[in-house]
C-alpha positions as CSV (number, residue, x, y, z in Angstrom):
1,X,-59.7,-26.8,351.0
2,X,-58.3,-29.0,353.7
3,X,-55.5,-27.7,355.8
4,X,-52.0,-29.3,355.8
5,X,-49.3,-29.2,358.4
6,X,-46.5,-26.7,358.2
7,X,-43.7,-28.1,356.1
8,X,-45.8,-30.4,353.9
9,X,-45.4,-29.6,350.2
10,X,-48.5,-27.9,348.7
11,X,-49.4,-28.1,345.0
12,X,-48.2,-24.6,344.3
13,X,-46.2,-23.1,341.4
14,X,-42.7,-22.5,342.8
15,X,-42.1,-19.6,340.4
16,X,-45.4,-17.9,341.5
17,X,-44.5,-18.5,345.2
18,X,-41.0,-17.1,344.7
19,X,-42.3,-14.0,342.9
20,X,-44.6,-13.4,345.9
21,X,-41.8,-13.9,348.4
22,X,-39.6,-11.4,346.6
23,X,-42.3,-8.8,346.6
24,X,-43.1,-9.6,350.3
25,X,-39.5,-9.2,351.3
26,X,-38.8,-6.0,349.4
27,X,-41.9,-4.5,350.8
28,X,-40.6,-5.1,354.3
29,X,-37.3,-3.6,353.4
30,X,-38.9,-0.5,352.2
31,X,-40.9,0.2,355.4
32,X,-38.0,-0.2,357.8
33,X,-37.8,-3.8,358.9
34,X,-34.5,-5.1,360.1
35,X,-32.9,-7.9,358.0
36,X,-33.3,-10.8,360.5
37,X,-37.0,-10.1,360.8
38,X,-37.4,-10.0,357.0
39,X,-35.6,-13.4,356.7
40,X,-37.7,-15.0,359.4
41,X,-41.0,-13.7,358.1
42,X,-40.3,-14.7,354.5
43,X,-38.9,-18.1,355.4
44,X,-41.9,-18.8,357.5
45,X,-44.2,-18.4,354.5
46,X,-41.9,-20.7,352.4
47,X,-42.0,-23.3,355.1
48,X,-45.8,-23.2,355.2
49,X,-45.8,-24.5,351.6
50,X,-43.1,-27.1,352.2
51,X,-40.1,-25.2,350.7
52,X,-36.7,-24.2,352.0
53,X,-35.6,-20.7,351.2
54,X,-32.1,-19.2,350.9
55,X,-31.9,-15.4,351.0
56,X,-29.1,-13.1,350.0
57,X,-29.8,-9.4,350.8
58,X,-27.9,-6.4,349.5
59,X,-28.3,-2.7,349.7
60,X,-30.2,-2.4,346.4
61,X,-31.6,-5.8,345.7
62,X,-32.4,-9.2,347.1
63,X,-31.8,-12.7,345.7
64,X,-33.8,-15.8,346.7
65,X,-33.5,-19.5,345.9
66,X,-36.5,-21.8,346.6
67,X,-36.2,-25.6,347.0
68,X,-38.6,-28.3,348.3
69,X,-37.8,-29.1,351.9
70,X,-35.9,-32.3,352.6
71,X,-38.3,-35.2,352.8
72,X,-41.1,-33.5,350.9
73,X,-42.3,-34.6,347.5
74,X,-44.6,-33.1,344.9
75,X,-47.1,-35.0,342.8
76,X,-45.1,-34.5,339.6
77,X,-41.8,-35.5,341.2
78,X,-41.7,-38.3,343.8
79,X,-38.4,-37.1,345.1
80,X,-36.7,-33.8,345.5
81,X,-33.6,-34.8,343.5
82,X,-35.3,-34.2,340.2
83,X,-36.4,-30.7,341.2
84,X,-34.2,-27.8,340.2
85,X,-33.9,-24.7,342.5
86,X,-35.9,-21.7,341.6
87,X,-33.9,-18.5,341.8
88,X,-35.0,-14.9,341.4
89,X,-33.8,-11.3,342.1
90,X,-35.7,-8.1,342.7
91,X,-34.7,-4.5,343.5
92,X,-35.7,-3.0,346.8
93,X,-38.6,-0.6,346.8
94,X,-38.6,2.9,348.2
95,X,-41.4,3.9,350.6
96,X,-41.6,6.0,353.8
97,X,-41.2,4.2,357.1
98,X,-44.4,2.5,358.0
99,X,-44.7,0.6,361.3
100,X,-48.3,-0.4,360.5
101,X,-47.2,-2.2,357.4
102,X,-44.3,-3.7,359.4
103,X,-46.7,-5.3,361.9
104,X,-49.3,-6.4,359.3
105,X,-46.8,-8.1,357.0
106,X,-45.4,-10.0,360.0
107,X,-48.9,-11.0,361.0
108,X,-49.6,-12.2,357.4
109,X,-46.6,-14.5,357.6
110,X,-48.0,-16.1,360.8
111,X,-51.5,-16.3,359.2
112,X,-50.0,-18.2,356.3
113,X,-48.0,-20.6,358.5
114,X,-51.1,-21.4,360.6
115,X,-53.8,-21.5,357.9
116,X,-52.0,-22.4,354.6
117,X,-54.2,-20.3,352.3
118,X,-54.0,-20.7,348.5
119,X,-51.6,-18.4,346.7
120,X,-54.5,-16.4,345.3
121,X,-55.8,-15.7,348.8
122,X,-52.3,-14.8,350.0
123,X,-51.9,-12.4,347.2
124,X,-55.3,-10.8,348.0
125,X,-54.4,-10.4,351.6
126,X,-51.0,-8.9,350.7
127,X,-52.5,-6.5,348.3
128,X,-55.1,-5.4,350.9
129,X,-52.3,-4.6,353.3
130,X,-50.2,-2.5,351.0
131,X,-53.3,-0.7,349.6
132,X,-54.2,0.5,353.1
133,X,-54.6,4.3,353.0
134,X,-51.8,6.1,354.8
135,X,-52.4,8.5,357.6
136,X,-53.5,12.0,356.4
137,X,-50.3,13.9,355.4
138,X,-51.6,17.1,356.9
139,X,-52.1,15.4,360.3
140,X,-48.6,14.0,360.1
141,X,-47.3,17.5,359.2
142,X,-49.0,19.0,362.2
143,X,-48.0,16.3,364.7
144,X,-44.3,16.3,363.6
145,X,-44.2,20.0,364.0
146,X,-45.9,19.8,367.4
147,X,-43.4,17.1,368.5
148,X,-40.4,19.2,367.4
149,X,-41.8,22.2,369.3
150,X,-42.2,19.9,372.4
151,X,-38.5,18.9,372.1
152,X,-37.5,22.5,372.1
153,X,-39.5,23.1,375.3
154,X,-38.1,19.9,376.8
155,X,-34.6,21.0,376.2
156,X,-35.1,24.3,377.9
157,X,-36.3,26.6,375.1
158,X,-38.8,29.4,375.7
159,X,-42.2,29.8,374.1
160,X,-40.9,32.1,371.4
161,X,-38.2,29.7,370.4
162,X,-40.7,26.8,370.4
163,X,-43.1,28.8,368.2
164,X,-40.3,29.3,365.6
165,X,-39.4,25.7,365.8
166,X,-43.0,24.7,365.1
167,X,-43.1,27.0,362.1
168,X,-39.7,25.9,360.8
169,X,-40.6,22.3,361.1
170,X,-43.9,22.9,359.4
171,X,-42.1,24.4,356.4
172,X,-39.2,22.0,356.3
173,X,-41.4,18.9,356.6
174,X,-43.8,20.2,354.0
175,X,-40.8,20.7,351.6
176,X,-39.7,17.1,352.4
177,X,-43.2,15.7,351.6
178,X,-43.3,17.6,348.3
179,X,-39.8,16.6,347.2
180,X,-40.4,12.9,348.2
181,X,-43.6,13.0,346.1
182,X,-41.5,14.0,343.1
183,X,-38.9,11.3,343.8
184,X,-36.0,13.7,344.4
185,X,-32.6,12.5,345.4
186,X,-33.0,11.4,349.0
187,X,-29.9,13.2,350.5
188,X,-30.8,16.4,348.6
189,X,-34.3,16.1,350.2
190,X,-32.7,15.9,353.7
191,X,-30.3,18.8,353.0
192,X,-33.0,21.1,351.6
193,X,-35.5,20.2,354.4
194,X,-32.8,20.9,357.1
195,X,-32.0,24.2,355.4
196,X,-35.6,25.4,355.2
197,X,-36.4,24.4,358.8
198,X,-33.3,25.9,360.3
199,X,-33.6,29.1,358.1
200,X,-37.0,29.9,359.5
201,X,-35.7,29.4,363.0
202,X,-32.6,31.3,362.2
203,X,-34.6,34.3,361.1
204,X,-36.1,34.5,364.6
205,X,-32.6,34.4,366.1
206,X,-31.4,37.0,363.6
207,X,-34.0,39.5,364.7
208,X,-33.7,38.7,368.4
209,X,-37.1,37.1,368.8
210,X,-35.8,34.0,370.5
211,X,-34.4,33.8,374.0
212,X,-32.6,30.5,373.4
213,X,-31.8,30.5,369.6
214,X,-29.1,27.8,370.0
215,X,-31.7,25.4,371.4
216,X,-34.2,26.3,368.7
217,X,-31.7,25.7,365.9
218,X,-30.6,22.4,367.4
219,X,-34.1,21.1,367.7
220,X,-35.4,22.4,364.3
221,X,-33.8,19.5,362.5
222,X,-34.5,16.7,364.9
223,X,-37.3,15.4,362.7
224,X,-34.7,14.4,360.2
225,X,-32.5,12.3,362.5
226,X,-32.2,8.8,361.0
227,X,-33.1,6.8,364.2
228,X,-34.5,3.8,362.3
229,X,-31.5,3.3,360.0
230,X,-29.1,3.6,363.0
231,X,-31.1,1.1,365.0
232,X,-31.6,-1.3,362.1
233,X,-27.9,-1.0,361.2
234,X,-26.8,-2.0,364.7
235,X,-29.3,-4.8,364.9
236,X,-28.1,-6.2,361.5
237,X,-24.5,-6.1,362.7
238,X,-25.4,-7.9,366.0
239,X,-27.4,-10.5,364.0
240,X,-24.5,-11.2,361.7
241,X,-25.8,-9.4,358.6
242,X,-22.6,-7.4,358.3
243,X,-23.1,-6.1,354.7
244,X,-26.6,-4.9,355.4
245,X,-25.6,-3.4,358.7
246,X,-22.7,-1.4,357.3
247,X,-24.9,-0.2,354.4
248,X,-27.6,1.0,356.7
249,X,-25.2,2.7,359.0
250,X,-23.5,4.4,356.1
251,X,-26.9,5.6,354.9
252,X,-27.6,7.0,358.4
253,X,-24.2,8.8,358.4
254,X,-25.0,10.3,354.9
255,X,-28.3,11.6,356.2
256,X,-26.5,13.2,359.2
257,X,-24.0,14.8,356.8
258,X,-26.9,16.1,354.7
259,X,-28.5,17.6,357.8
260,X,-25.2,19.2,358.7
261,X,-24.8,20.8,355.3
262,X,-28.3,22.2,355.4
263,X,-27.9,23.6,358.9
264,X,-24.4,25.1,358.0
265,X,-25.9,26.9,355.0
266,X,-28.4,28.6,357.3
267,X,-25.6,29.7,359.7
268,X,-23.5,31.1,356.9
269,X,-26.3,32.8,355.1
270,X,-27.6,34.5,358.2
271,X,-24.1,35.0,359.7
272,X,-25.0,33.3,362.9
273,X,-22.5,31.9,365.4
274,X,-24.7,30.1,367.9
275,X,-23.8,26.4,367.9
């Protein structure tokens, strides 16, 4: 199939293209992409087929309107005035953060802009990306626990405290994985995970097995800190996406509150006054 220049209208079904763009955008949202990048990547694909795209993003769903670009014409309609806008809406998906998918979806948008594949090929490449096997969950569990233990040592904790942090993070993150697999309420997952991780560390403090229990307890929940929502929320605000920015910042604040509740339960149950 001969290639066309970006912005020239391809013989594609606008409804099929819009359906793909909705799924493409919501997939980016689910893996932790900031709003401005979602808009740029999705609009880039629309431009590759000669369409203009208007996007409205909300916390729970996304709305798009597709129109042939000014000056372009389709074989069935010699001018764009007889073409009605194509509008669709889709709910955002829920997936763990995935920077690999983030990069690959952005790369797919550039491939589409440069090579103008058919929609069938585009769908196939998109499906290949999202079907990529995730990193082994046990490896992630071990590395997260190791990282939290390293934080404890970095902040001045002793080996005993670091060992309990490793064990606590191992238990807490395992609980988080299991609850997420069962689609439990997100804030409840954070609260329970924080409680489990801090409770294991708190037991070490209760029996005097940690030299710096306050450091151990503080670092036991670091794996739950919502860094990406905070960063994306601030970037959305700076880019002018106020509604999305505030929503993401509020999500991050709710996660921090959930962590606090879980950690507070440990302190009350074990009668600890360390923080």
